C-alpha positions in Angstrom: 22.6 -117.3 260.7 22.0 -114.4 263.1 18.7 -113.9 264.9 16.5 -111.3 263.3 15.6 -108.6 265.8 14.1 -105.9 263.5 11.4 -106.6 260.9 12.8 -106.0 257.5 10.3 -106.9 254.8 11.8 -106.9 251.3 9.2 -105.6 248.9 8.4 -107.5 245.7 9.5 -110.8 247.2 8.0 -114.0 245.9 5.8 -116.3 248.1 8.0 -118.2 250.6 8.0 -122.0 249.9 5.1 -123.7 251.7 2.4 -126.3 251.1 0.0 -123.4 250.6 2.2 -121.6 248.0 2.4 -124.9 246.1 -1.4 -125.2 246.1 -2.0 -121.7 244.7 0.9 -121.1 242.4 1.9 -117.6 241.2 -0.4 -114.7 240.4 -0.1 -111.5 238.5 0.8 -108.5 240.7 -0.4 -105.0 239.9 1.5 -102.2 241.6 0.6 -98.6 242.2 2.1 -96.5 239.3 0.5 -93.1 239.8 -0.8 -90.6 242.4 -4.4 -91.3 243.5 -7.0 -90.1 246.0 -9.3 -92.3 248.0 -11.6 -92.2 251.0 -9.7 -94.9 253.0 -6.3 -96.4 252.5 -5.3 -99.7 254.1 -1.6 -100.6 254.6 -1.3 -104.4 254.5 -3.1 -107.0 252.4 -3.4 -109.7 255.0 -6.7 -111.1 256.3 -7.5 -108.1 258.5 -6.7 -105.5 255.8 -8.6 -107.4 253.2 -11.6 -108.1 255.5 -11.8 -104.4 256.3 -11.5 -103.4 252.6 -14.2 -105.8 251.6 -16.6 -104.4 254.2 -15.8 -100.8 253.2 -16.2 -101.5 249.5 -19.5 -103.3 250.0 -20.9 -100.3 251.8 -19.9 -98.0 249.0 -16.7 -96.5 250.4 -13.8 -95.9 248.0 -10.9 -97.9 249.4 -7.3 -98.6 248.4 -5.1 -101.4 249.8 -1.3 -101.1 249.6 0.8 -104.2 250.0 4.6 -104.6 249.9 4.4 -108.0 248.3 1.1 -109.7 247.5 -2.1 -110.5 249.4 -1.4 -113.2 252.0 2.3 -112.9 251.7 2.8 -112.6 255.5 1.4 -114.6 258.3 -2.1 -114.5 256.8 -0.9 -116.9 254.1 1.5 -119.0 256.2 -0.3 -119.8 259.4 -1.6 -123.1 260.6 -5.0 -122.6 258.9 -6.9 -123.1 262.2 -10.1 -121.0 262.7 -10.2 -120.9 266.5 -12.2 -118.9 269.0 -11.4 -116.8 272.1 -8.3 -114.9 273.2 -5.3 -115.9 275.3 -6.9 -115.2 278.7 -9.8 -116.8 280.4 -13.2 -115.0 280.1 -13.3 -113.5 283.5 -9.9 -111.9 282.9 -11.0 -110.6 279.5 -14.1 -109.1 281.0 -12.0 -107.3 283.7 -9.6 -106.0 281.1 -11.7 -105.4 278.0 -15.3 -105.9 278.9 -17.9 -108.6 278.3 -18.3 -107.8 274.6 -14.7 -108.8 274.0 -15.6 -112.3 275.3 -18.7 -112.7 273.2 -17.0 -111.2 270.1 -13.9 -113.4 270.3 -15.8 -116.7 270.8 -18.2 -115.8 267.9 -15.3 -115.0 265.5 -15.1 -118.5 263.9 -18.9 -118.2 263.1 -18.1 -115.0 261.2 -15.5 -116.8 259.1 -18.0 -119.5 258.3 -20.7 -117.0 257.4 -18.4 -115.0 255.1 -17.2 -118.1 253.3 -20.7 -119.3 252.8 -22.1 -115.9 251.7 -19.4 -115.3 249.1 -18.6 -118.9 248.2 -15.0 -118.4 248.9 -12.9 -121.3 247.6 -10.4 -121.9 250.4 -10.8 -125.5 251.6 -12.9 -124.4 254.5 -14.4 -127.1 256.8 -16.3 -126.5 260.1 -15.0 -129.7 261.8 -14.6 -128.2 265.3 -11.5 -127.9 267.3 -9.7 -129.2 270.4 -7.9 -127.3 273.0 -5.8 -130.1 274.6 -4.0 -130.4 277.9 -0.8 -132.4 278.4 -0.6 -132.6 282.2 -2.7 -132.3 285.4 -2.0 -128.6 285.9 -3.0 -127.7 282.3 -6.1 -130.0 282.7 -7.3 -128.0 285.7 -6.9 -124.8 283.7 -9.0 -126.3 280.8 -11.7 -127.5 283.2 -11.9 -124.0 284.7 -12.1 -122.5 281.2 -15.0 -124.9 280.3 -16.8 -123.9 283.5 -16.4 -120.2 282.7 -17.6 -120.6 279.2 -20.6 -122.7 280.2 -21.7 -119.9 282.7 -21.7 -117.5 279.7 -23.7 -119.9 277.5 -20.8 -120.4 275.1 -21.2 -123.9 273.6 -18.1 -125.9 274.3 -17.8 -129.6 275.4 -15.5 -131.4 277.8 -13.4 -134.2 276.4 -11.6 -137.0 278.4 -8.2 -138.5 277.9 -9.9 -141.4 276.2 -11.9 -139.1 273.9 -8.7 -137.3 272.8 -6.8 -140.5 272.2 -9.6 -141.8 270.0 -9.7 -138.5 268.1 -6.0 -138.0 267.7 -4.4 -141.5 267.7 -2.1 -140.6 270.6 -2.2 -140.9 274.3 -0.4 -137.6 274.8 -3.4 -135.8 276.4 -5.1 -135.7 279.8 -8.2 -134.3 278.2 -9.4 -131.1 276.7 -12.1 -128.8 275.4 -14.0 -129.3 272.1 -15.3 -126.2 270.3 -17.9 -127.0 267.6 -17.5 -123.5 266.0 -13.8 -124.1 265.1 -12.7 -125.0 261.6 -9.9 -125.0 259.2 -9.0 -123.6 255.8 -6.1 -123.0 253.4 -5.0 -119.5 254.5 -3.3 -118.6 251.3 -6.4 -119.5 249.3 -8.5 -117.6 251.8 -6.3 -114.5 251.5 -6.5 -114.5 247.7 -10.2 -115.1 247.8 -10.7 -112.2 250.1 -8.6 -110.0 247.8 -10.7 -111.0 244.8 -14.0 -110.4 246.7 -12.8 -107.0 247.8 -11.8 -106.1 244.3 -15.2 -107.4 242.9 -16.9 -105.1 245.5 -14.9 -102.1 244.2 -11.7 -102.0 246.3 -8.3 -101.4 244.6 -5.6 -103.8 245.8 -2.0 -102.9 244.8 0.9 -105.4 245.2 4.6 -104.6 245.2 3.7 -101.2 246.7 5.3 -100.8 250.1 4.5 -97.7 252.0 7.8 -96.0 252.7 6.5 -92.8 254.3 3.2 -91.8 256.0 2.3 -88.2 256.7 -0.8 -87.2 258.7 -2.1 -83.7 258.1 -5.7 -82.8 257.2 -5.9 -86.3 255.9 -3.1 -88.7 255.1 -0.4 -89.0 252.4 1.2 -92.4 251.9 4.3 -92.6 249.7 5.1 -95.7 247.7 7.9 -96.2 245.1 5.3 -96.0 242.3 3.1 -93.1 243.5 1.3 -91.4 246.4 -2.0 -92.1 247.9 -4.0 -89.2 249.5 -6.7 -90.5 251.8 -9.1 -89.1 254.3 -8.6 -92.1 256.6 -6.0 -94.8 257.0 -5.8 -98.3 258.6 -2.4 -99.8 259.4 -2.9 -103.6 259.4 0.7 -104.9 259.3 0.7 -107.1 262.4 3.8 -109.3 262.7 5.5 -107.5 259.7 5.2 -104.0 261.2 8.3 -102.0 260.4 9.3 -98.4 261.4 6.5 -96.6 259.4 4.6 -95.6 262.6 6.9 -94.3 265.4 7.1 -96.7 268.3 4.5 -99.2 266.9 7.1 -101.8 266.0 8.6 -101.6 269.5 5.2 -102.4 271.0 5.1 -105.8 269.3 7.0 -109.1 269.6 6.8 -110.9 266.2 7.8 -114.5 267.2 8.4 -117.1 264.5 6.2 -120.2 264.3 7.2 -123.1 262.2 5.1 -125.7 260.3 6.1 -129.1 258.8 3.8 -130.7 256.2 3.9 -134.4 255.5 3.2 -136.1 252.2 -0.5 -137.1 251.9 -1.5 -139.6 254.5 -2.9 -143.0 253.5 -6.6 -143.4 254.1 -6.0 -145.7 257.1 -3.8 -143.1 258.8 -6.3 -140.3 258.0 -9.0 -142.4 259.7 -6.9 -142.4 262.9 -5.8 -138.7 263.1 -8.6 -136.1 263.4 -10.7 -138.0 260.9 -13.5 -135.4 261.1 -11.1 -132.7 259.9 -11.0 -131.2 263.4 -8.1 -129.0 264.4 -6.1 -129.2 267.6 -3.8 -126.9 269.6 -2.2 -127.5 272.9 -2.4 -125.4 276.0 0.7 -124.3 277.9 3.8 -122.1 277.4 5.2 -124.1 274.5 2.4 -125.2 272.3 2.0 -127.5 269.3 -0.9 -127.4 266.8 -1.9 -129.6 263.9 -4.6 -130.7 261.5 -5.0 -132.8 258.3 -5.7 -130.6 255.4 -7.9 -131.0 252.3 -5.0 -132.8 250.4 -4.6 -135.3 253.3 -1.3 -133.8 254.5 -0.5 -133.7 258.2 0.4 -130.1 259.1 2.3 -129.9 262.4 3.4 -126.6 263.9 5.1 -125.1 266.9 8.3 -123.4 268.0 11.2 -123.1 265.7 14.2 -120.9 264.7 13.7 -117.2 265.4 14.5 -116.3 261.8 13.1 -117.2 258.4 13.8 -120.7 257.1 12.0 -120.3 253.7 11.8 -124.1 253.1 15.6 -124.6 253.2 15.8 -126.0 256.7 13.9 -129.0 258.1 12.6 -128.4 261.7 14.0 -131.6 263.1 12.5 -131.1 266.6 9.0 -130.9 265.1 9.5 -134.0 262.9 11.0 -135.9 265.9 8.0 -135.2 268.1 5.4 -135.9 265.4 7.2 -139.2 264.6 7.3 -140.2 268.2 3.6 -139.6 268.6 2.7 -141.1 265.2 5.5 -143.5 264.2 3.9 -144.1 260.8 4.9 -140.6 259.7 8.5 -141.8 259.4 7.5 -144.0 256.4 5.2 -141.4 255.0 7.8 -138.6 255.0 7.7 -134.8 255.0 7.4 -132.5 252.0 7.3 -128.9 253.1 8.7 -126.7 255.8 8.1 -123.0 256.4 7.7 -120.4 259.1 6.3 -116.9 259.6 5.8 -114.2 262.3 3.1 -114.6 264.9 2.6 -111.1 266.4 2.5 -111.1 270.2 1.8 -108.3 272.6 2.9 -107.9 276.2 -0.7 -108.2 277.5 -1.7 -110.9 275.0 -4.6 -108.8 273.6 -5.0 -107.4 270.1 -4.2 -103.7 270.2 -6.3 -101.0 268.5 -4.6 -97.6 268.3 -6.3 -94.4 267.1 -4.5 -91.5 265.5 -6.9 -88.7 266.0 -10.2 -89.1 264.1 -8.6 -90.3 260.9 -6.2 -93.1 261.6 -6.3 -96.6 263.1 -3.8 -99.4 263.6 -4.9 -102.9 264.7 -2.0 -105.3 265.5 -1.1 -108.2 267.7 -3.5 -111.1 267.1 -1.5 -113.4 269.3 -2.1 -116.6 267.3 -5.8 -116.1 266.8 -5.3 -114.3 263.5 -7.6 -116.1 261.0 -10.8 -115.8 263.0 -10.2 -112.5 264.8 -8.8 -110.7 261.8 -11.8 -111.7 259.7 -14.2 -110.7 262.4 -12.5 -107.4 263.2 -12.6 -106.3 259.6 -16.2 -105.1 259.5 -15.9 -103.5 262.9 -12.8 -101.5 261.9 -14.6 -100.6 258.6 -17.5 -99.2 260.6 -15.1 -97.2 262.8 -13.4 -95.8 259.7 -16.7 -95.0 258.0 -18.8 -93.7 260.9 -16.2 -92.5 263.4 -16.2 -93.2 267.1 -20.0 -93.7 267.3 -19.2 -97.2 265.9 -18.3 -99.3 269.0 -15.2 -101.5 269.1 -15.2 -104.9 270.9 -11.7 -104.1 272.2 -10.6 -101.0 274.1 -8.4 -98.7 272.1 -5.1 -97.9 273.7 -2.0 -95.8 273.4 1.1 -97.3 271.9 3.4 -98.6 274.7 6.8 -99.9 273.6 7.9 -103.1 275.3 11.0 -102.6 277.4 14.1 -104.1 275.8 12.0 -105.1 272.8 15.0 -105.0 270.3 16.4 -108.0 272.3 13.2 -110.1 272.1 14.8 -112.9 270.0 17.3 -113.7 272.7 14.7 -113.8 275.4 12.3 -115.9 273.3 15.0 -118.4 272.3 16.1 -118.8 276.0 12.6 -119.2 277.2 11.7 -121.8 274.6 14.8 -123.8 275.4 13.9 -123.7 279.1 10.3 -124.6 278.6 11.4 -127.4 276.3 13.6 -128.8 279.0 11.2 -128.7 281.8 8.4 -130.1 279.6 10.3 -133.2 278.7 
């Protein structure tokens, strides 16, 4: 099968097979079937689009969400389900590039997920069990130690963990140590996406599925064309992230939507659950090629990392993920694996989320770089304020012009080669 170098999202597609899709089942989809007017239109019913819609609707703004498939169909409903803090770079780099508020905001993002889930009683298997950022060698350990020092100087509550601590928590001696973040948590992202959609609708938002935007025209306001009707809006947010297509000129070329793959085991016996992240913590590794994992509410072990740079849709077992997991936890061979899936993690060249403004009436926010659950949730109310109140509403990240990545159409070849090299040198 060829590598996929251009995002082509087929509208009206069913949910890709995954453990999450099995948990939630199918749902009725209501598409746009007429021409309508609204204050704000949002393209994309992922976590960011839905969080923004919820905040707008709760403040009395008339808002419409247009989705090519259904809420949570993209990465929002397929990700690792980890609610982690921070951005890719260390705090002192973030302060230099984005300002001190970006540090505070990004490390507080998991708390905003927690608060939203509690306030609305969202049923999404959320647990605030904390999370580990784990190092696998001496160099990465020094980076983690420096990160801890920087966070402590900024009064961000994280804790150092030794190799022995990590072995006791994970059941493997793979780690030299790490960082523990008590604000981190986990959830079922498909349940979360659907719960956000329901909450937004209850607050007054209209959410249309099977309604891909095929053309966007900016004039006095905006006109968005879908197969079933047009939406005329005063303002628009494009929240398409790793599934961004050619709707906005050059936007797709500024992003690198890399696939990440997850394998889910059959439910673990109680004795095994007691050895692997027994407190329902989450873990992700530092480094160029990272792996991440957790035990979910059904007791399944979810192990994620690099994989094919193309959709697998449950039809192809990621043998390298299984092999590594079974080497670290041999009992997984007997327990067995039940689900495999992947989706697009949206990377940017500078590893920051990008906010782009189109005059006073349009916004795009893309490129969560693997921090999507927490950051997309937290950014929703901020983007809503910007859309509602204009530029007097401050953003935690600096807005920027769209800058296409050089040779972006060839990103899969570069990613595949880089992952192969990193895998070799990391053995």
